[in-house]
C-alpha positions in Angstrom: 6.9 11.2 -8.1 5.0 8.0 -6.0 1.7 7.0 -6.8 -0.2 5.4 -4.8 -3.8 3.4 -5.1 -6.4 2.2 -4.1 -9.3 0.3 -5.4 -12.9 -0.8 -3.8 -15.8 -2.7 -3.9 -18.3 -2.1 -2.5 -16.5 0.1 -0.2 -13.6 -2.5 0.9 -9.8 -2.4 -0.8 -9.0 -5.2 -3.1 -6.0 -3.8 -3.5 -3.4 -0.6 -3.1 -0.8 -0.1 -6.2 2.4 1.9 -5.6 4.8 3.1 -8.5 6.5 5.6 -9.1 9.9 7.0 -7.4 9.4 10.4 -4.7 12.9 11.9 -6.3 13.2 14.1 -2.6 15.8 13.0 -1.9 18.9 11.0 -2.6 19.0 7.2 -4.3 19.3 5.3 -1.4 18.1 8.5 1.3 14.4 9.5 0.3 12.5 9.3 3.0 9.8 10.1 1.4 9.9 6.2 -1.1 11.4 4.7 2.5 8.3 5.5 4.8 5.6 4.5 1.7 7.7 1.6 1.6 7.7 0.5 4.9 4.2 1.4 5.4 2.8 -0.8 3.0 5.5 -3.6 3.0 5.3 -3.5 6.7 0.9 -4.2 5.2 1.8 -6.5 3.6 3.7 -8.6 6.1 1.1 -8.0 8.7 -1.6 -9.4 7.1 0.1 -12.5 5.7 1.3 -13.0 9.5 -2.1 -11.8 11.9 -4.8 -13.1 9.3 -2.5 -16.1 8.0 -3.8 -14.2 3.9 -1.2 -14.3 0.7 -1.7 -11.6 -0.9 -1.9 -11.4 -4.8 0.8 -9.3 -4.6 3.3 -8.7 -7.7 6.5 -6.1 -7.7 9.0 -4.9 -10.3 12.4 -7.0 -10.2 15.1 -4.9 -11.2 15.3 -0.9 -9.7 12.2 -1.4 -7.6 9.0 1.7 -8.4 6.4 -0.8 -8.6 3.9 -3.2 -6.0 0.2 -4.3 -5.9 -1.6 -6.3 -4.2 -5.0 -7.9 -4.3 -6.5 -9.1 -1.7 -8.3 -12.4 -2.7 -12.3 -13.4 -3.1 -12.3 -15.9 -1.4 -11.9 -15.3 2.3 -14.3 -15.9 4.7 -16.4 -12.8 6.2 -14.5 -12.7 9.9 -10.6 -12.8 7.9 -12.0 -10.3 5.9 -12.3 -7.9 8.3 -8.9 -8.0 9.7 -7.6 -8.0 6.2 -9.8 -4.8 6.0 -9.1 -3.1 8.8 -5.2 -3.6 8.4 -4.6 -1.9 4.2 -7.4 0.8 6.3 -5.0 1.5 8.9 -2.2 1.6 6.1 -4.9 4.5 4.0 -4.1 6.2 7.2 -0.4 6.4 7.7 -0.5 7.0 3.5 -2.3 10.0 4.0 -0.2 10.7 7.3 2.6 10.6 4.4 1.0 12.4 2.8 -0.8 15.7 4.4 3.1 15.9 5.2 4.8 15.6 1.6 2.3 16.1 -1.0 3.5 17.6 -3.3 6.1 14.0 -4.4 2.9 11.9 -3.5 0.2 11.5 -6.1 -2.1 9.8 -3.9 -5.5 7.8 -5.4 -8.6 6.4 -3.3 -11.9 4.7 -5.3 -13.7 5.9 -2.0 
C-alpha cells in the first residue's frame, strides 16, 4: 500500500511524504504507483522549475518506495503562495486517485 502524508503548519503544506508500493499490478506496470509518482514528482519538478525553489528532497536510492519533499522555511510571501498552490494541486490530484483506487492508498492530511 502507498501511504501519502501531507504535513501542515498553520494550514500551509510544509512537506509531503510517499512511502510503500501500491501492489495494484506487476512491478513496472502498477498504474496506482505510477500515477502517484507522476503527480508527486511532477509537483516537485514544477516547484523547482516555475518557482525557482530547491525543495528539501529525500528519496530511496535502490527500489524506490520513498519520497519526502519539504518546503524551505525562508521563502518570500509571493513565492510561498505559488509553492502552496502547486502543492494543493498535487493534493487534489492524489485525492482523485484515492477516490478511484482507495484500497491501494492510505492518504493522511493534517488539515
